[in-house]
C-alpha positions as CSV (number, residue, x, y, z in Angstrom):
1,M,0.0,0.0,0.0
2,I,2.7,2.5,1.0
3,K,4.9,1.5,-1.9
4,T,2.0,2.1,-4.3
5,F,1.3,5.5,-2.8
6,V,5.0,6.5,-3.0
7,N,5.3,5.4,-6.6
8,A,2.1,7.3,-7.4
9,L,3.6,10.6,-6.1
10,K,6.4,10.3,-8.7
11,I,3.9,10.6,-11.5
12,K,2.9,14.2,-12.2
13,D,-0.8,13.6,-13.2
14,I,-1.5,11.5,-10.2
15,R,0.4,13.8,-7.9
16,T,-1.7,16.8,-9.2
17,K,-4.9,14.9,-8.5
18,L,-3.8,13.9,-5.0
19,L,-2.9,17.5,-4.2
20,F,-6.2,18.8,-5.5
21,T,-8.1,16.3,-3.4
22,L,-6.0,17.3,-0.4
23,F,-6.7,21.0,-1.0
24,C,-10.5,20.3,-1.1
25,L,-10.3,18.3,2.1
26,V,-8.6,21.3,3.8
27,I,-11.4,23.5,2.6
28,I,-13.9,21.1,4.1
29,R,-12.3,21.1,7.5
30,I,-12.0,24.9,7.5
31,G,-15.7,25.2,6.6
32,S,-16.6,22.8,9.4
33,Q,-15.3,25.4,11.9
34,L,-17.3,28.4,10.5
35,P,-20.3,29.0,12.7
36,V,-23.8,29.7,11.5
37,P,-24.7,33.2,12.7
38,G,-27.5,33.8,15.2
39,I,-27.3,30.4,17.1
40,D,-26.2,29.9,20.7
41,R,-23.8,27.1,20.0
42,V,-22.9,26.5,23.6
43,S,-26.5,25.9,24.7
44,F,-27.1,23.8,21.6
45,L,-24.1,21.6,22.3
46,S,-25.1,21.2,25.9
47,F,-28.6,20.1,24.7
48,L,-27.1,17.5,22.4
49,N,-24.9,16.1,25.1
50,S,-27.7,15.8,27.6
51,Q,-30.7,14.9,25.4
52,L,-29.5,13.5,22.1
53,E,-26.9,10.9,23.0
54,G,-27.8,9.1,19.8
55,T,-26.5,11.7,17.4
56,S,-23.1,10.1,17.1
57,F,-24.0,8.8,13.7
58,L,-25.0,12.2,12.4
59,S,-21.9,13.7,14.0
60,M,-19.8,11.1,12.2
61,L,-21.3,11.8,8.8
62,T,-20.8,15.6,9.2
63,G,-17.4,15.5,10.8
64,G,-18.7,17.1,14.0
65,S,-20.2,20.0,12.0
66,F,-23.7,19.3,13.3
67,E,-22.6,19.5,16.9
68,Q,-20.7,22.8,16.3
69,M,-23.6,24.0,14.0
70,S,-21.2,25.2,11.3
71,V,-22.2,26.1,7.8
72,F,-21.5,22.4,6.8
73,A,-23.9,21.1,9.6
74,L,-26.1,19.4,7.1
75,G,-23.1,17.7,5.4
76,I,-23.8,15.7,2.3
77,T,-26.8,13.9,3.9
78,P,-29.3,15.8,1.6
79,Y,-27.3,14.6,-1.5
80,I,-27.3,11.0,-0.1
81,T,-31.0,11.2,0.6
82,S,-31.8,12.6,-2.9
83,S,-29.7,9.9,-4.5
84,I,-31.8,7.3,-2.7
85,I,-35.0,9.0,-3.8
86,M,-33.9,9.1,-7.4
87,Q,-33.0,5.4,-7.3
88,L,-36.4,4.6,-6.0
89,L,-38.2,6.8,-8.6
90,T,-36.1,5.2,-11.3
91,I,-38.0,2.0,-10.6
92,A,-41.4,3.6,-10.3
93,I,-41.2,6.1,-13.2
94,P,-40.6,4.6,-16.7
95,K,-39.2,8.0,-18.0
96,L,-36.4,7.9,-15.5
97,E,-35.7,4.3,-16.2
98,E,-35.3,5.2,-19.9
99,M,-32.9,8.0,-18.9
100,Q,-30.8,5.6,-16.9
101,K,-30.5,3.2,-19.8
102,D,-29.7,6.1,-22.2
103,G,-25.9,6.1,-21.6
104,D,-24.0,9.1,-20.4
105,T,-26.6,11.6,-21.6
106,G,-29.4,10.0,-19.5
107,R,-27.1,9.7,-16.5
108,K,-26.2,13.4,-16.7
109,K,-29.9,14.3,-16.8
110,I,-30.5,12.2,-13.7
111,A,-27.5,13.8,-12.0
112,E,-28.9,17.2,-12.7
113,I,-32.3,16.3,-11.3
114,T,-30.6,14.9,-8.2
115,R,-28.9,18.2,-7.7
116,Y,-32.2,20.0,-7.7
117,V,-33.7,17.5,-5.3
118,T,-30.7,17.9,-3.0
119,I,-31.2,21.7,-2.8
120,G,-34.9,21.2,-2.1
121,L,-34.2,18.7,0.7
122,A,-31.4,21.0,2.1
123,V,-33.9,24.0,2.2
124,F,-36.5,21.9,3.9
125,E,-34.1,20.5,6.5
126,A,-32.6,24.0,7.1
127,I,-36.0,25.6,7.7
128,A,-36.9,22.7,10.0
129,L,-33.7,23.3,12.1
130,G,-34.2,27.1,12.1
131,I,-37.8,26.7,13.4
132,G,-36.6,24.1,15.9
133,F,-33.9,26.5,17.2
134,N,-36.4,29.2,17.6
135,N,-38.8,27.0,19.5
136,S,-36.0,25.8,21.8
137,G,-34.6,29.3,22.4
138,Y,-31.2,28.8,20.8
139,I,-31.5,31.9,18.5
140,T,-29.6,34.9,19.9
141,E,-31.0,37.5,17.5
142,D,-34.0,39.7,18.3
143,N,-35.5,39.4,14.8
144,K,-36.3,35.7,14.8
145,V,-37.7,35.6,11.3
146,L,-34.6,37.1,9.8
147,A,-32.5,34.8,11.9
148,V,-34.3,31.7,10.5
149,I,-33.8,33.0,7.0
150,V,-30.1,33.5,7.5
151,I,-29.8,30.0,9.1
152,T,-31.6,28.5,6.1
153,L,-29.4,30.3,3.6
154,A,-26.2,29.4,5.5
155,L,-27.0,25.7,5.9
156,T,-28.4,25.3,2.4
157,G,-25.4,27.0,0.9
158,G,-23.0,24.9,2.9
159,S,-24.7,21.7,1.7
160,A,-24.8,22.8,-1.9
161,F,-21.1,23.8,-1.8
162,L,-20.2,20.3,-0.4
163,M,-22.1,18.7,-3.2
164,W,-20.3,20.8,-5.8
165,L,-16.9,20.1,-4.1
166,G,-17.6,16.4,-4.2
167,E,-18.3,16.5,-7.9
168,Q,-15.0,18.4,-8.4
169,I,-13.1,15.8,-6.5
170,T,-14.6,13.0,-8.6
171,E,-13.8,14.9,-11.8
172,K,-10.4,16.4,-11.0
173,G,-9.2,14.5,-8.0
174,I,-8.9,10.9,-6.7
175,G,-11.8,8.7,-5.8
176,N,-15.5,9.3,-5.6
177,G,-16.0,12.8,-4.2
178,I,-18.9,12.0,-1.9
179,S,-17.1,9.0,-0.5
180,V,-14.0,11.0,0.1
181,I,-15.9,13.7,2.0
182,L,-17.4,11.0,4.2
183,L,-13.9,9.6,4.7
184,I,-12.5,12.9,6.0
185,N,-15.5,13.7,8.1
186,I,-15.3,10.3,9.8
187,T,-11.6,10.3,10.4
188,A,-11.7,13.8,11.8
189,G,-13.5,12.4,14.9
190,F,-11.1,9.5,15.4
191,P,-8.6,11.4,17.6
192,N,-11.4,12.6,20.0
193,D,-12.9,9.1,20.1
194,F,-9.6,7.4,21.0
195,S,-8.9,10.1,23.5
196,N,-12.2,9.4,25.2
197,L,-11.4,5.7,25.3
198,Y,-8.0,6.4,26.7
199,I,-9.3,8.6,29.5
200,T,-12.2,6.3,30.4
201,F,-10.6,2.9,30.3
202,I,-6.8,3.4,30.6
203,K,-6.0,6.6,32.3
204,G,-9.0,6.5,34.5
205,S,-8.3,2.9,35.7
206,E,-6.8,2.5,39.1
207,N,-5.6,-1.0,38.3
208,V,-2.6,-1.2,35.9
209,V,-3.5,-4.7,34.8
210,K,-7.0,-3.7,33.9
211,A,-5.7,-0.7,32.0
212,I,-3.4,-2.9,30.0
213,I,-6.2,-5.4,29.3
214,A,-8.5,-2.5,28.2
215,A,-5.8,-1.2,25.8
216,V,-5.3,-4.6,24.3
217,V,-9.0,-5.2,23.9
218,I,-9.5,-1.7,22.2
219,V,-6.7,-2.3,19.7
220,A,-7.8,-5.9,19.1
221,V,-11.4,-4.8,18.4
222,V,-10.3,-2.2,15.9
223,I,-7.9,-4.6,14.1
224,V,-10.5,-7.4,14.0
225,L,-13.2,-5.0,12.6
226,T,-10.8,-3.7,10.0
227,L,-9.9,-7.2,8.8
228,L,-13.5,-8.3,8.7
229,V,-14.4,-5.2,6.6
230,I,-11.5,-5.9,4.2
231,L,-12.6,-9.6,3.8
232,L,-16.2,-8.5,3.4
233,Q,-15.3,-5.9,0.7
234,D,-13.1,-8.2,-1.3
235,A,-15.1,-11.4,-1.0
236,Q,-16.7,-12.6,-4.3
237,R,-18.8,-15.5,-5.5
238,K,-17.7,-16.2,-9.1
239,I,-20.2,-17.9,-11.4
240,S,-18.5,-19.6,-14.3
241,V,-19.7,-18.7,-17.8
242,Q,-18.8,-20.6,-21.0
243,Y,-19.2,-19.1,-24.5
244,A,-20.2,-21.5,-27.4
245,K,-17.9,-21.9,-30.4
246,K,-19.1,-20.6,-33.7
247,M,-17.8,-20.2,-37.2
248,Q,-16.9,-16.7,-38.3
249,G,-15.8,-16.7,-41.9
250,R,-13.3,-19.6,-42.1
251,R,-12.3,-19.4,-38.5
252,M,-13.7,-20.9,-35.3
253,V,-14.2,-18.3,-32.7
254,G,-15.6,-18.3,-29.1
255,G,-15.3,-21.2,-26.7
256,Q,-13.6,-19.1,-24.0
257,S,-14.5,-19.3,-20.3
258,T,-15.0,-16.4,-18.0
259,N,-17.0,-15.7,-14.8
260,I,-19.6,-13.3,-13.3
261,P,-18.2,-11.9,-10.1
262,L,-20.9,-11.3,-7.4
263,R,-19.6,-9.3,-4.5
264,V,-20.6,-10.7,-1.2
265,N,-21.2,-7.2,0.1
266,T,-23.0,-6.1,-3.1
267,A,-24.7,-3.1,-1.5
268,G,-21.6,-1.8,0.3
269,V,-22.2,0.4,3.2
270,I,-25.6,1.7,1.9
271,P,-27.8,-0.6,4.1
272,V,-26.0,0.5,7.2
273,I,-26.4,4.2,6.3
274,F,-30.0,3.8,5.4
275,A,-31.0,1.9,8.5
276,S,-29.1,4.2,10.9
277,S,-30.5,7.3,9.2
278,L,-34.1,6.0,9.5
279,L,-33.6,5.4,13.3
280,Q,-31.9,8.8,13.9
281,T,-34.3,11.1,12.0
282,P,-37.3,10.8,14.4
283,I,-35.1,11.2,17.4
284,I,-33.6,14.5,16.2
285,I,-36.8,16.0,14.8
286,T,-38.9,15.2,17.8
287,S,-36.3,16.5,20.2
288,L,-35.8,19.8,18.4
289,F,-39.5,20.6,18.1
290,K,-40.3,19.5,21.7
291,S,-40.3,22.2,24.3
292,A,-37.6,22.0,26.9
293,N,-40.2,21.9,29.7
294,S,-42.4,19.2,28.1
295,P,-43.0,16.1,30.2
296,V,-41.7,12.7,29.2
297,N,-44.4,10.8,27.4
298,T,-44.8,7.5,25.7
299,W,-43.4,8.8,22.4
300,D,-40.2,9.8,24.2
301,T,-39.9,6.4,25.7
302,I,-40.3,4.8,22.2
303,L,-37.6,7.1,20.8
304,M,-35.3,6.0,23.6
305,Y,-35.6,2.4,22.4
306,L,-34.3,3.6,19.0
307,N,-31.2,5.2,20.6
308,Q,-28.1,3.1,19.9
309,R,-26.5,4.3,23.1
310,Y,-29.1,2.3,25.1
311,W,-28.8,-1.0,23.1
312,C,-27.1,-4.0,24.7
313,R,-27.1,-2.5,28.2
314,F,-27.5,-4.8,31.1
315,T,-29.7,-2.6,33.3
316,T,-32.2,-3.2,36.0
317,E,-34.9,-2.5,33.6
318,G,-34.0,-5.5,31.5
319,L,-31.9,-6.1,28.4
320,A,-35.0,-7.0,26.3
321,K,-36.6,-3.6,26.8
322,Y,-33.8,-1.7,25.0
323,S,-33.1,-4.5,22.5
324,V,-36.3,-3.6,20.5
325,G,-34.4,-0.9,18.6
326,L,-31.5,-3.2,17.9
327,I,-33.9,-5.8,16.4
328,V,-35.5,-3.2,14.2
329,Y,-32.0,-1.9,13.1
330,L,-30.9,-5.4,12.1
331,A,-34.1,-6.1,10.2
332,L,-33.8,-2.7,8.3
333,L,-30.1,-3.5,7.5
334,I,-31.0,-6.9,5.9
335,F,-34.0,-5.4,4.1
336,F,-32.0,-2.6,2.6
337,A,-29.2,-5.0,1.6
338,Y,-31.8,-7.0,-0.5
339,F,-33.5,-3.9,-1.7
340,Y,-30.4,-2.0,-2.9
341,T,-29.0,-5.1,-4.6
342,A,-32.3,-5.6,-6.4
343,I,-31.9,-2.1,-7.9
344,T,-28.3,-2.5,-9.0
345,F,-28.3,-6.2,-10.2
346,N,-31.0,-7.6,-12.4
347,P,-30.7,-11.4,-13.0
348,L,-33.2,-11.3,-15.9
349,E,-31.1,-8.7,-17.7
350,V,-27.9,-10.6,-17.1
351,A,-29.4,-13.8,-18.4
352,N,-30.7,-12.1,-21.5
353,N,-27.3,-10.6,-22.2
354,L,-25.6,-14.0,-21.8
355,K,-28.1,-15.6,-24.2
356,K,-27.6,-12.9,-26.8
357,Q,-23.8,-13.3,-26.7
358,G,-23.9,-17.1,-26.9
359,G,-22.9,-17.5,-23.3
360,F,-24.3,-20.0,-20.7
361,I,-23.6,-21.2,-17.2
362,P,-22.3,-24.8,-17.3
363,G,-25.1,-27.2,-16.3
364,I,-27.8,-24.5,-16.5
365,R,-30.0,-24.1,-19.5
366,P,-30.3,-20.6,-21.0
367,G,-33.4,-18.5,-20.4
368,R,-35.6,-18.9,-17.3
369,P,-33.4,-21.6,-15.6
370,T,-30.5,-19.2,-15.8
371,V,-32.6,-16.4,-14.2
372,D,-33.7,-18.8,-11.4
373,Y,-30.1,-19.9,-10.8
374,L,-28.7,-16.4,-10.7
375,T,-31.5,-15.3,-8.3
376,S,-30.9,-18.2,-5.9
377,V,-27.2,-17.6,-5.8
378,L,-27.7,-13.8,-5.5
379,N,-30.1,-14.3,-2.6
380,Y,-27.6,-16.5,-0.8
381,V,-24.8,-14.0,-1.4
382,I,-26.8,-11.1,-0.2
383,L,-27.8,-12.9,3.0
384,M,-24.1,-13.6,3.7
385,G,-23.2,-10.0,3.0
386,A,-26.0,-8.7,5.2
387,L,-25.0,-11.0,8.1
388,G,-21.4,-9.8,7.7
389,L,-22.5,-6.2,7.8
390,A,-24.6,-6.9,10.8
391,I,-21.7,-8.5,12.7
392,V,-19.4,-5.6,11.9
393,A,-22.0,-3.1,12.9
394,L,-23.0,-5.0,16.0
395,I,-19.6,-5.5,17.6
396,P,-19.0,-1.8,18.5
397,I,-22.7,-1.4,19.6
398,L,-22.2,-4.4,21.9
399,F,-19.1,-3.0,23.5
400,T,-20.6,0.4,23.8
401,G,-23.7,-1.0,25.6
402,I,-21.8,-3.3,27.9
403,F,-18.9,-0.9,28.8
404,N,-20.7,2.4,28.2
405,A,-18.0,3.6,25.8
406,N,-18.6,7.2,24.6
407,V,-17.3,7.0,21.0
408,G,-18.7,8.2,17.7
409,F,-16.9,5.6,15.4
410,G,-18.2,2.1,15.0
411,G,-18.7,-0.6,12.5
412,T,-20.4,1.8,10.0
413,S,-17.5,4.3,10.1
414,I,-14.9,1.5,9.7
415,I,-16.8,0.0,6.7
416,I,-16.8,3.5,5.0
417,V,-13.2,4.3,5.8
418,V,-11.8,0.9,4.7
419,G,-14.0,0.7,1.7
420,V,-13.1,4.3,0.4
421,I,-9.4,3.7,1.0
422,L,-9.4,0.5,-0.9
423,E,-11.3,2.2,-3.7
424,I,-8.8,5.0,-3.9
425,L,-5.8,2.6,-3.9
426,K,-7.4,0.6,-6.7
427,Q,-8.0,3.8,-8.7
428,I,-4.4,4.9,-8.3
429,E,-3.2,1.4,-9.4
430,T,-5.4,1.6,-12.4
431,M,-4.1,5.0,-13.3
432,M,-0.5,3.9,-13.0
433,I,-1.2,0.8,-15.2
434,E,-2.9,3.0,-17.8
435,R,0.1,5.4,-17.8
436,H,2.7,2.7,-18.2
437,Y,0.6,1.1,-21.0
438,K,0.2,4.4,-22.9
439,G,3.9,5.2,-22.4
440,F,4.8,1.8,-23.9
441,L,2.6,2.4,-26.9
442,S,4.0,5.9,-27.5
443,E,7.6,4.7,-27.5
444,D,9.4,4.6,-30.9
């Protein structure tokens, strides 16, 4: 990995792309410190720490910008949500489905629509936050209406700028821009998380042996999670494909063998993000619009069950009481794994393409039997991938619940970080291979 990176720096084109990406990341971190005017940030942060212990996931996606209520507080979550909406609409609306199949032109049109939807969602979320701040007394300005307008413009502008910056990284930098932004936001919280772990379990321990054991356990959990994610990202189920021989002129062509690689984690980190977002949204919205003096009701108790910080806690109230949210979370994770894969991989389309090209799976007849075989294999692979994601996501939650560890990173963040880093390294290796190949062809 290090050797690949060092060799990449020797190539001017790759070095320029890396420096451009680094410059964009510096801008993102600077913007994460710029406060939105008119908000009492100290009181808001105190409220988050006391009432919204479950916002660690949102804080992770925004790199701490939401807690500090900076101009990048919304992060790229509106863009992620709009992308999800467009994928769902592509299935429901034939016009969008035609655009998606219309090559680069259609994809550009869908991308343009996605941008407009992103701005609309950002405006809606910003207005909701502004009204929530006003109801909770976190606006310091006398003119509340003007303050809400300013907050809306600042948050919407920050989210739109991040979306634009992500597209610039994809076009002129290294890696997928949105994934790279997620990467820098997540890693920005790692020092504070490890510092909290050190203070809580190592420095705060009176027994030296317990402190050493705690340090070993923390390091071991991180290493095991990282290895599991790498295995999950690279694991594939290859389906052999044979192409029939045929006469072309006076020559016999075809007959070669290949395979269809099915990734075990076909949906990537999408199911984890979707499931976590669905559980976080009602907690945040309800808490912001609820008055500070409102009594605790049944709805508040239900929302507490959805809070990850309470899961897997062995309390006097019983483990089963707070495990309801965990069961819902795992069910959503498996559901979205199947749902997202169904959008991105169509067994019927693959079977038809194989039939048109004269290919077949050994032992399986072309047509409907091929579709049934691909579907059965895909369902098994998705289940294994979903269970793998569940294990990776569950380990940090289990340790957080049992030992009450106050950290923002977990299985979701490690999946994103490792996946994006592997993607960037593969892109760099591909660029290096293409450069050497072109250089070889251009030699006299």
